[in-house]
N, C-alpha and C positions, 0 to 999 in steps of 0.2 A: 837283826832280822835275817831270816834265811829264805831264799826264793829259788825256785826253778826258773829257767829263762825262756820257756816256750819251745815250740816245735817248728820253728820257722827256717831251719837250715835248708830244707828242700822245698820250701814253699814258693820260691821264685818271686817274692814280694819286695825285694830290695834292688835298687839300681844305684850305681855310683859312677859319676863321670866328671869330666873337666871341660870347661868351656872357656874360650878366649874372646877378647873384644872383637866385635863384628862377625863372629862365628855363629852359625845356627846348627842346632842338633835336634833331630827327631827321635824320641824314645817311644817304642811301641809296646803296648800291653793288651792282653785279652781280657774282656769281661764276660762272665757267663750270664745267662738270662735269669730273671727272677730275683735279682738283688733289690731290696727295698731302698737301699742307699749305700753310698761308698764314700769314704774319706781318704783323700790322697794328700800327702804332706811332703814338702821339699824343704830341706835345710841347706843353708849356704852361709858364706862369710858375709857379714853385714857390710863390708867394704865393697862388695861386688854389686853391680847393677845388672839384673837380668830382666828380660821380657819373657814371661812364662805364660803359655797358652795351651789349653787342652782342646784337642780336635776330635770330635765324635766320629763314629763310622759313617755318618751321613754328611760330614763336612761342616758341622756347626762348630763355631769357635767360642770357647768359654775361658775367661781370664781367671788366673789364680788370685786369691786375696793374699794380702801381706800383713804380717804382724812382727813385733819385736824391733830391736832386741828388748828382752824383758829383764827384770832385776836379777834373775838367777841364771841367765844365759846370754852371752855376748853375741851369739849367732842369730840369724834371722830365719823365720819360718814363712813359707808361702804354701797355701793350701787351697783345696777346693772340695766342696761337698756336692755329690750328685744324688738326686732323688729319682728312684725308678730308672736307672740308666739303661740304655739300649745295649744288648749283647753285641759282641763283635770286636774288631780291632780298633783301639783308640790310640791317639798319639799325644805325647807331651812335647811341645815345641819350645825350645829354649834358645834365645838369642842374646849373646853377650853385648851389653851396651857399653859399660865401662868396668872392665874386669881387672882385679888385682890378684886374687887368689885363684878363683875359677873352679874349685872343687865343690861338688854338690852331691847330696844323697836324696833319693826319693823312696818313700815306702807306701805300699798298698796295705790294706787291712790284713789281719792275721788269717791263717788257714781256717780257724774256727768260724770266722765271719764270712769269708768269700771262697773257701776251698782252694785246692791247688790248681783248679782249672782257670782261676783268675791269676794271671802272672805276667811278668815282663818277658819279652822275647829273649833278652840277653841279661838275665839277672846276675847279681853278685851274692854269693852265699855268705859273705862276711858282713859284720855289723848287722846281724839279724837277731840280736837279743831283744826280748820284749820288755816293756816297762812293767814294773819298776825295777827290774833286775839290773838295769844299767846304773843304778845309784851306787855311789862309791862305798857307802857304809854297810850295805847288805852283803851277805855271803851268797854268791851267785853260782848255781850248780848246773853243769851240763850232764849229758847222758852218754854212756858208752856201753858196748856189748862186752860184758865181763867174761863171756865164754871164750871169745877169740881176741880180746883186747883191741877192738877196733872202735873207732868213733861211730856213734849213731848218726846216720845221714840226716835225720830230722832235727838233731840238736842244734840250736842257734849258735852262731859263732860271734866272737868279739872282733876287734875290741869295741870300745865305745866310739861314738861318731868322731870325736876329736882326738882319739887315741891318748887321752890324758892318763888313764889308768887301766890296769889289766882286768879284763872280764872275758870268760868266766873265771872264778877263783879256782875251781877244781871240778872234776867230774866224778860221777858215781854210777853204778849199774842202772840201766834204764830200759833194757830189752828183755821181755819174757819174765817179768817179775811176778812170782807167785804170791798172791795175797788174798784176803777174804773178799767176797763179793756180796752185793746186795741180795738179800733173800737167803743167805746162808751158803756154805761151801767155799770153794777156792777156785781161782782162775788165774791165768797169766795175763799181765798187762804190760804195755810199752808206752814210754813217753818220759819227758823230763819231770812230770808230776810224780813219777815213781823213783826218780833219782834223788830228789830233794829230801824225802823222808830218811834215807840212809844217813845223810849229813846231819839232819835234824836230830836223829838218835845219837850220833856221835857227839854232837855239840851238847846234848843233854847229859851224856855221861861225863863229859869234861866239866860241865858246870857243877854237877853233883860232886865230883872228885875235888874240884877246886874250891867252890864256895860253900856248899852244904857241909862237906867233910873237912873244910878249913885247911886244905893243903895248899891252896893258892887263892887267897881272898880277893885278888885283883884280876881274876880270870874273866874279865868282861868282854864285850863283843869284839872289839878290834884286836885285843890280845889273843882271844880265842881263834879268830880268823887267821891271824899270823901263824899260829901253831898248826892249824889245819893245812895251810899252804906249805909250811916247812916239812910237815910229816907226810905229805902226799908222796906216793910212789911215782917214779919217773923212769921211762925207758931210756936206754943209753943212746939210741939212734935218733932221738927227738930233742930238739932245742926247746928249752922251757925258760920262761913262760911263753905261751903262744895262744892265738885267738881261738883254737879248737879245744885244747886240753887244759888251758889255764896253767896251773902249777903242777898238774898231774892227777893221779887217781887217789881217791879217798883211802886213807889207811889209818884207822884209829889206833892200831897197835903202835905204829911208828910215832904217832902224835902223842900218845900218852907216855911212851918211853922218853920222848923229848921233855915233856913236862916233869 
């Protein structure tokens, strides 16, 4: 499976911090008006005991609910759902009760749900990949500006929450992409949704060459991903892999030469 990873790099919807036993930390974020509901999620080490409270602009205290660990994840989620929340400055108050690790991550909903005007006061641009692009088995694609070889500021960054594996896998052009539009004609579009089709097309050519034309009958998903990573172009002044570029820029020419 091949996926783009969302446009959360500049959204301001991720916060990362560390808390210690008996320490209290207030994390501020802004909510815009008119939101029907909002889901806020915090992930932490299951060994840590936190007291986590949400404080509204009017001073109302709301406790987070707790779940996990679950069969597929050894960490713990704390979350809260707000219906028709008030606009203004909200606070998440975390107090360390009995802390072993202390590291935690909090996410607000995506730009498409709450816009960029809902954001943390001091966000972290990393670990901003959207689900399900954080899955190990998928090919995760970020966006860059192919005209000037610079990263797209909106492109979500890795790694995954526990830094277990590298995401994104690679990047492809995602700014000013000329393609067909609804109703006929052409227009320019921007976003990781337009980066993923470049890699989809490359993967399709590889599968045709390998499996349909019988040049490499075992060119299935993980082998295909490995060759896309290995064939990616890399700048000499950047250390790879990294949470912004993954293994580099898509290059189907290099990849097919390797095959």
